[in-house]
Every structure is written in C-alpha cells, then in structure tokens.
KEGUDREN-84059 format. One record per atom (N, C-alpha, C): residue in one letter; x, y, z. Coordinates in steps of 0.05 Angstrom, whole numbers, padded with zeros to 5 digits, always signed. Each point is the difference from the previous one (the first is absolute). Example, Ala and Ser with C-alpha at 12.3 -4.5 7.8 and 13.67 -1.06 7.14 Angstrom:
# KEGUDREN-84059
a+00264-00114+00156 a-00018+00024+00000 a+00018+00024+00000 s-00007+00021-00014 s+00016+00024+00001 s-00015+00022+00014 
# end
This chain:
# KEGUDREN-84059
x+00319-00401+00181 x-00005+00016+00023 x-00007+00028-00008 x-00019+00013+00013 x-00007+00027-00006 x+00022+00019+00008 x+00005+00020-00016 x+00021+00020+00005 x-00004+00014+00027 x+00020+00001+00017 x-00001+00013+00025 x-00025-00006+00017 x-00011-00024-00003 x-00023-00008+00016 x-00027+00011-00009 x-00001+00017-00020 x-00025+00011-00009 x-00014-00019-00018 x-00027+00000+00001 x-00015-00018-00017 x-00010+00014-00026 x+00006+00025-00002 x-00007+00014-00025 x+00022+00021-00007 x+00001+00008-00025 x+00019+00020-00009 x-00012+00015-00024 x+00011+00023-00005 x-00008+00015-00024 x+00025+00004-00017 x-00004-00001-00026 x+00022+00003-00019 x-00010+00008-00027 x+00017+00013-00016 x-00008+00007-00027 x-00003-00026-00017 x-00019+00000-00018 x-00005-00023-00017 x+00021-00001-00022 x+00005-00024-00010 x+00016-00004-00024 x-00019-00010-00022 x+00009-00001-00024 x-00016-00010-00022 x-00008-00029+00005 x+00017-00015+00014 x-00006-00028+00006 x-00024-00003+00019 x-00006+00021+00015 x-00022-00001+00020 x-00027+00005-00013 x-00001+00009-00024 x-00026+00009-00012 x-00020-00023-00002 x+00010-00024-00004 x-00018-00023-00002 x-00014-00005+00027 x+00015+00002+00022 x-00012-00003+00027 x-00019+00022+00006 x+00006+00025-00009 x-00018+00022+00005 x-00026-00004-00016 x+00002-00009-00024 x-00024-00004-00017 x-00018-00021+00012 x+00011-00021+00012 x-00016-00021+00012 x-00010+00006+00028 x+00011+00020+00012 x-00005+00006+00028 x-00029+00007+00006 x-00010+00020-00012 x-00025+00012+00009 x-00024-00006-00018 x-00022-00005+00014 x-00025-00003-00015 x-00011+00028-00006 x+00003+00018+00019 x-00008+00028-00004 x+00023+00018+00006 x+00002+00022-00014 x+00020+00020+00006 x-00014+00028-00001 x+00015+00020+00008 x-00011+00027-00001 x-00010+00007-00027 x+00015-00006-00021 x-00008+00008-00027 x-00020-00020-00013 x-00003-00024+00012 x-00019-00020-00010 x-00015-00012+00024 x-00017+00017+00013 x-00013-00010+00025 x-00020-00023-00005 x-00009-00003-00025 x-00018-00022-00005 x+00014-00026-00006 x+00027+00001-00002 x+00016-00025-00003 x+00005-00007-00029 x-00010+00016-00019 x+00005-00006-00028 x+00021+00019-00010 x+00010-00006-00024 x+00019+00018-00012 x+00028-00011-00002 x+00016+00011-00017 x+00027-00009-00004 x+00019+00020+00012 x+00022-00010+00011 x+00019+00018+00013 x+00027-00001-00013 x+00002+00006-00025 x+00025-00001-00014 x+00020+00021+00009 x-00011+00022+00011 x+00017+00022+00008 x+00020-00005+00022 x-00004-00022+00014 x+00019-00006+00022 x+00028-00006-00009 x+00003-00011-00023 x+00027-00006-00011 x+00015+00026-00005 x-00014+00019-00013 x+00013+00026-00005 x+00006+00015+00026 x-00019-00002+00019 x+00005+00013+00026 x+00024-00012+00014 x+00003-00026-00001 x+00023-00013+00012 x+00026+00009-00014 x+00000+00003-00026 x+00023+00009-00015 x+00008+00028+00008 x-00020+00017+00006 x+00005+00028+00008 x+00006+00003+00029 x-00002-00022+00015 x+00004+00001+00029 x-00023+00012+00015 x-00025-00002-00011 x-00023+00012+00012 x-00021-00020+00009 x+00010-00023+00011 x-00017-00021+00010 x+00013-00010+00026 x-00015+00004+00022 x+00010-00008+00026 x-00016-00025+00009 x+00014-00020+00011 x-00013-00024+00009 x+00001-00003+00030 x-00020-00013+00011 x+00000-00009+00027 x+00001-00031-00002 x+00020-00012+00013 x+00003-00029-00001 x-00003-00011+00029 x-00011-00024+00001 x-00003-00014+00025 x+00017-00025-00001 x+00014-00006+00022 x+00016-00024+00001 x-00018-00024+00006 x+00001-00020-00018 x-00016-00024+00003 x+00018-00021+00012 x-00003-00006+00026 x+00017-00019+00014 x-00003-00028-00011 x-00023-00007-00010 x-00005-00027-00012 x+00017-00004-00025 x+00000+00021-00017 x+00015-00002-00025 x+00029+00010+00003 x+00006+00012+00023 x+00026+00011+00005 x+00008+00020-00021 x-00019+00018-00007 x+00006+00020-00021 x-00019+00024+00004 x+00007+00022-00013 x-00016+00024+00001 x-00021-00001-00022 x-00024+00010+00007 x-00023-00001-00019 x-00012+00028-00001 x-00004+00010-00025 x-00012+00026-00004 x-00029-00001+00010 x-00007+00020+00017 x-00028+00001+00010 x-00014+00027-00005 x+00015+00020-00009 x-00012+00025-00007 x+00019+00017-00017 x-00011+00019-00014 x+00016+00018-00017 x-00012+00027-00002 x+00016+00020-00007 x-00009+00026-00006 x+00015+00010-00025 x-00014+00009-00020 x+00012+00012-00024 x-00004+00030+00002 x+00021+00015-00006 x+00000+00029+00004 x+00017+00014-00021 x-00002+00026+00000 x+00017+00017-00017 x+00004+00026+00015 x+00025+00011+00000 x+00005+00025+00013 x+00012+00019-00021 x-00010+00024-00002 x+00010+00019-00019 x+00024+00014+00011 x+00015+00015-00016 x+00023+00014+00009 x-00007+00022+00020 x-00025+00009+00000 x-00009+00021+00020 x-00010-00013+00026 x+00006-00025+00004 x-00007-00015+00025 x-00030-00004+00004 x-00015-00003-00022 x-00028-00007+00001 x-00003-00030-00006 x-00010-00015+00020 x-00002-00029-00002 x-00028-00007-00010 x-00001-00018-00019 x-00026-00012-00009 x+00000-00029+00006 x-00019-00009+00015 x-00004-00029+00006 x-00017-00011-00023 x+00011-00019-00015 x-00014-00010-00023 x-00016-00026+00006 x+00011-00017+00018 x-00014-00025+00006 x+00011-00011+00026 x-00018-00014+00014 x+00007-00013+00025 x-00015-00027+00000 x+00013-00021+00009 x-00014-00026+00001 x+00011-00016+00023 x-00017-00016+00012 x+00008-00018+00021 x-00010-00028-00006 x+00011-00020+00014 x-00009-00027-00005 x-00029-00002+00010 x-00014-00020-00011 x-00028-00004+00008 x-00020+00012-00019 x-00025-00007+00005 x-00022+00010-00017 x-00009+00028+00007 x+00008+00010+00023 x-00007+00028+00007 x+00026+00012+00011 x+00002+00027-00001 x+00025+00013+00008 x+00005-00004+00030 x+00025-00004+00007 x+00009-00003+00028 x+00008+00027+00009 x-00016+00013+00017 x+00007+00028+00008 x+00027+00004+00012 x+00009-00018+00017 x+00026+00003+00014 x+00023-00001-00020 x-00001-00018-00019 x+00021-00002-00020 x+00000+00025-00018 x-00023+00008-00009 x-00002+00023-00018 x+00010+00025+00014 x-00009+00005+00024 x+00009+00024+00015 x+00030-00001+00005 x+00011-00023+00008 x+00028-00003+00006 x+00017+00008-00025 x-00008-00011-00023 x+00014+00006-00025 x-00002+00030-00007 x-00024+00011+00002 x-00003+00028-00008 x+00015+00018+00019 x-00001-00005+00026 x+00014+00016+00019 x+00030-00002-00003 x+00010-00024-00006 x+00029-00003-00005 x+00009+00015-00025 x-00017-00001-00021 x+00006+00015-00024 x+00001+00030+00006 x-00018+00010+00015 x+00000+00029+00007 x+00024+00007+00017 x+00007-00018+00019 x+00024+00005+00017 x+00025+00001-00017 x+00003-00019-00018 x+00025-00003-00015 x+00003+00021-00022 x-00022+00008-00013 x+00002+00020-00022 x-00003+00029+00010 x-00012+00004+00023 x-00006+00026+00011 x-00010+00020-00021 x-00023-00007-00013 x-00010+00018-00020 x-00012+00026+00012 x-00001+00021-00016 x-00013+00025+00009 x-00030-00004+00001 x-00010-00016-00019 x-00028-00007+00000 x-00004-00026-00015 x-00023-00013+00004 x-00006-00025-00012 x-00029+00000-00009 x-00006-00016-00021 x-00027-00002-00010 x-00006-00029-00006 x-00025-00007+00005 x-00010-00027-00006 x-00029+00002-00008 x-00007-00015-00020 x-00028+00000-00010 x-00011-00028+00005 x-00024-00001+00013 x-00013-00025+00007 x-00028+00001-00009 x-00009-00021-00013 x-00028-00002-00009 x-00018+00005+00024 x-00021+00016-00004 x-00018+00007+00022 x-00014-00025+00011 x-00004-00020-00016 x-00014-00025+00009 x+00020-00020+00013 x+00025+00006+00001 x+00020-00017+00013 x+00002+00008+00030 x-00020-00007+00015 x-00003+00009+00027 x+00024-00007+00018 x+00010-00025-00002 x+00022-00009+00017 x+00025+00017-00006 x+00006+00005-00026 x+00024+00015-00007 x-00003+00029+00010 x-00024+00012-00003 x-00004+00027+00010 x+00003+00002+00030 x-00009-00021+00015 x+00004+00000+00029 x+00030-00002+00007 x+00015-00015-00014 x+00029-00003+00005 x+00013+00027-00004 x-00005+00014-00022 x+00012+00026-00006 x-00008+00020+00021 x-00026+00000+00007 x-00011+00020+00019 x+00014-00004+00027 x+00009-00024+00007 x+00012-00006+00026 x+00029+00009+00003 x+00012+00008-00022 x+00028+00009+00000 x+00001+00030+00005 x+00014+00007+00021 x+00002+00029+00007 x+00009+00017-00023 x-00014+00021-00005 x+00008+00019-00021 x-00015-00002-00026 x-00012-00023-00005 x-00016-00003-00025 x-00027+00013+00004 x-00006+00018-00019 x-00025+00015+00001 x-00014-00004-00027 x-00027-00003+00001 x-00015-00003-00024 x-00003+00027-00013 x+00012+00003-00024 x-00001+00026-00014 x-00025+00003-00017 x-00011-00023-00010 x-00023+00001-00017 x-00003-00025-00015 x-00017+00000-00021 x-00005-00023-00016 x+00004+00008-00030 x+00005-00020-00016 x+00002+00004-00029 x-00012-00025-00014 x-00009+00004-00024 x-00011-00022-00015 x+00019-00008-00023 x+00006-00025-00001 x+00014-00012-00022 x-00015-00025-00008 x-00007-00002-00025 x-00016-00022-00009 x+00010-00026+00010 x-00016-00017+00011 x-00028+00002+00006 x-00006+00006+00030 x+00019+00011+00015 x-00003+00002+00029 x+00006+00028+00011 x-00010+00005+00024 x+00007+00024+00015 x+00023-00007+00018 x+00018+00019+00005 x+00024-00004+00016 x+00002+00022+00022 x+00007-00008+00024 x+00007+00019+00021 x+00029+00008-00004 x+00006+00025+00002 x+00027+00011-00003 x+00010+00007+00028 x+00020-00015+00010 x+00012+00005+00026 x+00026+00014-00003 x+00005+00020+00017 x+00025+00015+00000 x+00013-00001+00027 x+00026-00001+00001 x+00015+00000+00025 x+00022+00021-00002 x+00004+00015+00021 x+00023+00018+00002 x+00013-00004+00027 x+00025+00009+00002 x+00015-00002+00025 x-00016+00015+00022 x-00010+00023-00008 x-00015+00016+00020 x-00025-00013+00010 x-00015-00012-00019 x-00025-00014+00009 x+00006-00025+00017 x+00022-00013-00006 x+00009-00023+00016 x+00008+00009+00028 x+00015+00022+00002 x+00008+00010+00026 x-00025+00009+00016 x-00018+00014-00013 x-00025+00009+00014 x-00016-00024+00009 x-00003-00020-00016 x-00016-00024+00007 x+00014-00014+00024 x+00026-00001+00000 x+00014-00013+00023 x-00004+00016+00025 x+00001+00027-00002 x-00004+00017+00024 x-00029-00003+00011 x-00019-00002-00018 x-00028-00002+00009 x-00009-00028+00006 x+00018-00020-00005 x-00007-00028+00006 x-00017-00014-00021 x-00003+00011-00023 x-00016-00013-00022 x+00018-00018-00015 x-00011-00023-00009 x+00015-00018-00017 x+00023-00013+00015 x+00019-00011-00015 x+00022-00014+00012 x+00020+00020+00011 x+00020-00010+00014 x+00020+00017+00013 x+00024+00006-00018 x-00004-00002-00026 x+00022+00006-00019 x+00009+00029+00002 x+00026+00004+00002 x+00011+00027-00001 x+00020+00002-00022 x-00002+00020-00017 x+00018+00003-00023 x+00028+00006+00009 
# end
C-alpha cells in the first residue's frame, strides 16, 4: 500500500538505488542525446546529493524510481544542479519541475545554477518555466554550447509577484 495514500514520494537515494537510476532515463539533463555513462550517481548517493522521485506501482505492490536530481550545495549556500532525469525517452516536465522545486524548498539556497546544452530544447523549456530561473548567458565546452541559468531568492519572489513561471516561493 502507498504511504499515507500518496502514489508518489521523494527521498534521498542510497547506493543501492544507483542501478535503478542508471536504467531509468534514456535522456538526462547532462546527456540529452541519451548517450554517455553516469558513474557519478554512486558518489552522489554516498554524499547524500541525489534525490529520487518514486511512484507506487500497484501492480507490483512496490515503489519504483521514476525521476532523479543530482546536486551539490556549497557552504555559502550556492546550489549547483548537476543532472536531472525522468523515466521515458524524453524528459517529463512535471516530474522534473516537482523534483527541482522540492530541492529548492528543502535546501533554501541563496542562489542556484544549472547549465543546459543550448540544443536541449525540452530541458531549457523546463528550467525556463520555474519561477526565478533567468538565462545569464552561454558558454562553450567542447563540443557544445550551454545555456547558463541562475536562480536567486529575489528573482523567484519577483517572478511569483509578476506571475511568471511557476508559483514557487522560497
């Protein structure tokens, strides 16, 4: 039975979850083309920097990982989003936004940064739709261009007041 009647939950990942995370996504924020190896998830789980979204599967009577976010926060409260992935061949906007907004709510960073390949249109749309994320510029890292998104408490509050993006309030 699902806990308290909910069909989904969020929780920190354990090292035992890394296999499920690895098999989960065809595309992720850091690998939008679906290729690449994701060995870093094990280290992130060990550091407590991997958050999972799980869905209760009534048929299997068990919880199943359906999305993740890997992050790092510095001692000065600057959050870096390293990777996000959802089940399926393309990103699921609702799952990705829910995880990112929960991470922001729980960590309450002073600011956050995320880099998204400029050709990863779906991922850029997801980040753009979250209140407070502003495109700061672009940078080149071989072999791709990346959009650099920044978030601050002030920009999130301003976006919420003006009705832009989601209704997230820090």
